[in-house]
KOLMAR-768524 format. One line per 4 residues: number of its first residue (from 1); their letters; for each residue x, y, z of N, C-alpha, C. Coordinates in Angstrom, 1 decimal. Layout:
BEGIN
NUM> A> X/Y/Z/X/Y/Z/X/Y/Z | ...
END
This chain:
BEGIN
1> XXXX> -21.3/68.7/-72.4/-22.7/68.9/-71.8/-22.7/69.0/-70.2 | -23.3/70.1/-70.0/-23.5/70.3/-68.4/-24.8/69.2/-67.9 | -24.3/69.0/-66.3/-25.2/68.2/-65.6/-26.8/68.9/-66.0 | -27.0/69.7/-66.1/-28.5/70.4/-66.2/-29.0/70.2/-67.5
5> XXXX> -28.3/70.4/-68.4/-28.5/70.0/-69.8/-28.8/68.3/-69.9 | -28.0/67.5/-69.2/-28.3/66.1/-69.3/-29.6/65.5/-68.7 | -29.7/66.4/-67.7/-31.2/65.9/-66.8/-32.4/66.8/-67.5 | -32.1/67.7/-68.0/-33.3/68.4/-69.1/-33.6/67.0/-70.1
9> XXXX> -32.4/67.0/-70.7/-32.5/65.9/-72.1/-33.4/64.4/-71.6 | -33.1/64.1/-70.3/-33.4/62.7/-69.9/-35.0/62.9/-69.4 | -35.4/64.0/-69.1/-37.0/64.1/-69.0/-37.8/63.7/-69.7 | -37.3/64.0/-71.4/-38.2/63.8/-72.3/-37.9/61.7/-72.4
13> XXXX> -37.4/61.0/-71.6/-37.3/59.7/-71.7/-38.4/59.3/-71.5 | -38.7/58.0/-71.8/-40.2/57.0/-71.5/-39.6/55.7/-70.9 | -40.8/55.4/-70.3/-40.5/54.1/-69.6/-41.7/53.2/-69.9 | -41.3/51.7/-69.8/-42.5/51.0/-70.1/-42.2/49.7/-68.8
17> XXXX> -43.5/49.4/-68.5/-43.7/48.4/-67.1/-43.0/46.9/-67.8 | -42.5/46.4/-67.1/-41.6/45.1/-67.3/-42.0/44.0/-66.2 | -42.9/44.8/-65.0/-42.8/43.5/-64.1/-44.0/43.9/-63.2 | -44.8/43.1/-62.7/-45.8/43.3/-61.7/-45.6/42.6/-60.1
21> XXXX> -45.7/43.4/-59.2/-45.5/42.3/-57.9/-46.4/42.4/-57.1 | -47.1/41.5/-56.6/-48.3/41.1/-55.6/-47.7/41.0/-54.5 | -47.7/42.0/-53.4/-47.2/41.4/-52.2/-48.5/41.4/-51.3 | -49.6/41.0/-52.0/-50.6/40.2/-51.3/-51.8/41.3/-50.5
25> XXXX> -51.8/41.2/-49.1/-52.6/42.3/-48.6/-51.9/43.5/-48.6 | -50.2/43.3/-48.3/-49.5/44.7/-47.8/-49.3/45.4/-48.9 | -49.0/45.2/-50.3/-48.7/46.1/-51.2/-48.7/45.3/-52.5 | -48.7/46.2/-53.8/-48.2/45.7/-54.9/-47.3/46.7/-55.6
29> XXXX> -46.6/46.3/-56.6/-45.8/47.3/-57.4/-45.5/46.9/-58.5 | -44.6/48.1/-59.5/-44.6/47.7/-60.7/-43.0/48.2/-61.1 | -42.2/47.4/-61.8/-40.8/47.7/-62.2/-41.0/48.3/-63.7 | -40.4/49.5/-64.1/-40.3/49.9/-65.2/-38.8/49.9/-65.5
33> XXXX> -38.6/50.3/-67.3/-37.3/50.1/-67.6/-37.5/51.2/-68.9 | -36.6/51.8/-68.6/-36.3/53.2/-69.6/-36.0/52.6/-70.9 | -36.8/53.4/-71.9/-36.5/52.8/-73.3/-35.4/53.2/-73.9 | -35.0/54.6/-73.5/-33.7/55.3/-74.1/-32.3/54.7/-73.4
37> XXXX> -32.5/54.4/-72.1/-31.3/54.0/-71.4/-31.6/52.8/-70.2 | -31.4/51.5/-71.1/-31.7/50.3/-70.3/-31.3/50.3/-69.1 | -30.3/50.7/-68.5/-29.7/50.5/-67.4/-30.5/51.3/-66.4 | -31.4/52.4/-66.7/-32.2/53.1/-65.7/-33.6/52.3/-65.5
41> XXXX> -33.8/51.9/-64.1/-35.0/51.5/-64.0/-35.7/52.1/-63.0 | -37.1/51.9/-62.8/-38.1/52.8/-61.6/-38.8/51.5/-60.8 | -38.9/51.9/-59.8/-39.5/50.8/-58.8/-40.8/51.6/-58.0 | -41.8/51.3/-58.6/-43.0/52.0/-57.7/-43.7/51.0/-56.6
45> XXXX> -44.1/51.5/-55.6/-44.4/50.7/-54.7/-45.6/51.0/-54.1 | -46.6/50.5/-54.1/-48.1/51.0/-53.7/-48.4/50.2/-52.4 | -48.2/51.0/-51.1/-48.7/50.3/-49.9/-50.2/50.3/-49.7 | -50.9/49.2/-49.5/-52.2/49.2/-49.3/-52.6/49.6/-47.9
49> XXXX> -52.2/49.3/-47.0/-52.8/49.6/-45.9/-52.5/51.3/-45.3 | -51.0/51.7/-45.6/-50.9/53.1/-45.3/-51.5/54.2/-46.6 | -51.6/53.5/-47.9/-52.2/54.1/-48.9/-51.0/55.2/-49.5 | -50.0/55.2/-49.4/-48.8/55.3/-49.7/-48.1/54.9/-51.2
53> XXXX> -47.2/55.7/-51.9/-46.7/55.5/-52.7/-45.2/55.5/-52.9 | -44.3/54.8/-53.0/-42.8/55.0/-53.0/-42.1/55.1/-54.5 | -41.2/55.7/-55.0/-40.6/55.9/-56.1/-39.2/55.2/-55.7 | -38.2/54.5/-56.6/-37.0/54.3/-56.3/-36.4/54.1/-57.8
57> XXXX> -35.5/55.0/-58.1/-34.8/54.8/-59.3/-33.5/54.2/-59.3 | -33.0/53.2/-60.0/-31.9/52.6/-60.0/-31.2/52.4/-61.2 | -29.9/52.7/-60.9/-28.8/52.3/-62.1/-27.9/51.2/-62.0 | -28.2/50.3/-63.0/-27.4/49.0/-63.0/-27.9/48.2/-61.4
61> XXXX> -28.8/48.4/-61.1/-29.5/47.8/-59.7/-29.2/48.4/-58.5 | -28.6/49.4/-58.6/-28.2/50.3/-57.1/-29.3/51.3/-57.1 | -30.0/51.5/-56.2/-30.6/52.4/-55.5/-30.0/53.7/-55.8 | -30.7/54.8/-56.3/-30.4/56.1/-56.2/-31.3/57.3/-55.5
65> XXXX> -31.0/58.3/-55.0/-32.0/59.1/-54.2/-32.9/59.8/-55.0 | -32.5/60.2/-56.1/-33.8/60.7/-57.3/-33.5/60.6/-58.7 | -34.4/60.9/-59.2/-34.0/61.1/-60.8/-32.9/61.4/-61.2 | -32.6/62.8/-61.1/-31.8/63.4/-61.4/-30.2/62.7/-60.7
69> XXXX> -30.0/62.2/-59.8/-28.9/62.0/-59.5/-28.9/60.5/-60.3 | -29.8/59.8/-60.3/-29.7/58.4/-61.3/-29.0/58.7/-62.8 | -29.8/60.3/-63.3/-29.1/60.2/-64.7/-27.6/60.5/-64.7 | -27.2/61.5/-63.6/-26.0/61.9/-63.5/-25.3/60.3/-63.3
73> XXXX> -25.7/59.6/-62.4/-25.1/58.3/-62.3/-24.5/57.2/-63.6 | -25.8/57.6/-64.6/-25.7/56.8/-65.9/-24.4/57.3/-66.5 | -24.3/58.8/-66.5/-23.0/59.4/-67.0/-21.9/59.1/-66.2 | -21.8/58.7/-65.1/-20.6/58.6/-64.4/-20.2/59.9/-63.5
77> XXX> -21.1/60.8/-63.5/-21.0/62.0/-62.7/-21.6/61.7/-61.3 | -20.7/62.4/-60.3/-21.4/62.3/-58.9/-21.8/63.8/-58.3 | -23.0/63.7/-58.1/-23.6/65.0/-57.8/-22.7/65.7/-57.0
END
């Protein structure tokens, strides 16, 4: 399977919330785990003051720069 096919297949995956983090006045965040591949997690942080949202994908607890890179990391492929 090519890298593009792996990424397209992964786009249909679903996630569910596993944790809510309350950072007080500074932020709040949610952690999600992928239903199809439990090694893949998503951390969404909402900054209250700046009104920004950041997304961090992780594989086995290691930050990845994007969803696509995270999917390839699951398969042991380096982009």
